[in-house]
C-alpha positions in Angstrom: 89.9 88.7 108.9 92.7 87.7 107.1 91.6 88.4 103.5 90.5 91.8 104.6 94.1 92.3 105.6 95.2 91.1 101.7 93.6 94.7 100.7 96.2 97.1 102.4 98.9 95.2 103.1 101.2 96.5 100.5 100.0 100.3 101.0 104.0 100.7 102.8 105.0 100.7 99.6 103.9 104.3 98.9 105.8 105.6 101.6 109.2 104.7 99.5 109.7 107.9 97.7 112.2 106.2 95.5 109.2 103.3 94.9 106.9 106.5 93.9 109.5 108.4 91.7 110.4 105.1 89.4 107.0 103.8 89.1 105.4 107.1 89.0 101.4 107.0 88.5 101.5 104.0 86.0 101.8 101.5 89.5 99.4 102.5 92.1 100.5 101.3 95.3 97.2 101.9 97.8 95.1 99.3 97.8 96.4 97.4 95.0 97.0 93.9 96.7 98.3 92.5 93.2 100.5 95.1 91.7 98.7 95.8 88.7 97.7 98.8 86.7 94.4 98.6 87.4 93.5 98.9 91.2 90.4 97.0 92.7 88.1 100.1 92.5 88.6 100.2 88.8 87.9 96.6 88.7 85.2 96.3 85.6 83.0 93.9 86.3 82.8 90.1 85.0 80.3 90.4 81.5 77.2 89.0 82.2 75.8 86.0 79.8 73.2 87.1 77.2 71.4 83.9 77.4 68.6 83.5 80.0 66.4 80.4 80.6 62.9 81.1 79.4 59.4 78.8 80.1 58.4 78.3 76.4 55.2 75.6 76.8 56.3 74.8 79.6 59.6 73.7 78.9 62.8 75.9 79.8 64.6 76.9 76.9 67.9 79.1 76.6 67.2 82.4 74.8 69.6 85.4 73.8 68.5 88.5 75.5 68.9 91.9 73.0 68.9 94.0 76.0 71.4 91.5 78.1 73.7 91.3 74.6 73.7 94.9 74.9 74.9 95.4 78.2 77.1 92.4 77.6 79.0 94.1 74.5 79.3 97.0 76.8 81.3 95.3 79.7 83.3 93.3 77.2 84.7 96.8 76.0 85.4 97.9 79.3 87.0 94.4 80.3 89.3 94.7 77.5 90.4 98.2 78.1 91.2 97.1 81.4 93.5 94.4 80.0 95.3 97.1 77.6 95.9 98.8 80.0 97.6 95.9 82.3 99.2 94.5 78.8 100.6 97.6 77.7 102.4 98.9 80.3 105.7 100.5 80.6 108.9 98.2 79.2 110.1 98.0 82.5 107.0 96.2 84.0 106.4 92.9 84.6 104.9 91.0 81.6 101.3 89.6 82.4 100.0 87.1 80.5 96.2 87.2 80.5 95.3 84.2 82.0 97.4 85.3 85.3 95.4 88.4 85.0 91.9 86.3 84.9 93.2 84.7 88.0 94.1 87.7 89.7 90.4 89.4 89.1 89.2 86.0 90.6 91.4 87.0 93.8 90.1 90.5 93.5 86.3 89.1 93.3 87.0 87.1 96.5 88.3 90.0 97.9 85.5 92.3 96.7 83.0 89.8 97.8 84.3 89.5 101.4 84.5 93.3 101.9 80.8 93.3 101.1 80.0 90.8 103.4 82.4 92.7 106.0 80.2 95.9 105.6 76.8 94.2 105.9 77.7 92.4 109.0 78.8 96.2 110.6 76.0 97.6 109.3 73.8 95.1 111.4 76.1 96.0 114.1 75.4 99.7 113.6 78.9 100.3 112.8 80.2 102.2 110.0 81.3 100.6 106.6 84.9 100.0 105.5 87.1 102.8 104.5 86.3 103.2 100.7 89.1 102.7 98.3 91.5 104.8 98.5 93.2 106.3 94.9 
């Protein structure tokens, strides 16, 4: 599976003592295919919508759910904290615009969904799941 190959494709970089020494812990090199400060296994979920469709007098209307609004607020805070880690990196770190980071998040979401599908298939076959994300 080509998508799953992307997950570990750059792991060989962690074998370079020079890279590890230069970048330190600010650049996780294992299972970080896009080389960003927040690895995929630390990726915050995309905030949910607080709006839901409900039936009122037989018609669908949009309503804000207080519980979902609270959940969304928590998820937005986690997303903002992750963006802060990405955007406030060391001076030597390449700058990443928020639109680019959001595109990376979309690509990560596809990879993680593929990993879930792969693990579900392995489960049907009675095989163990793919190795858990490494730190």
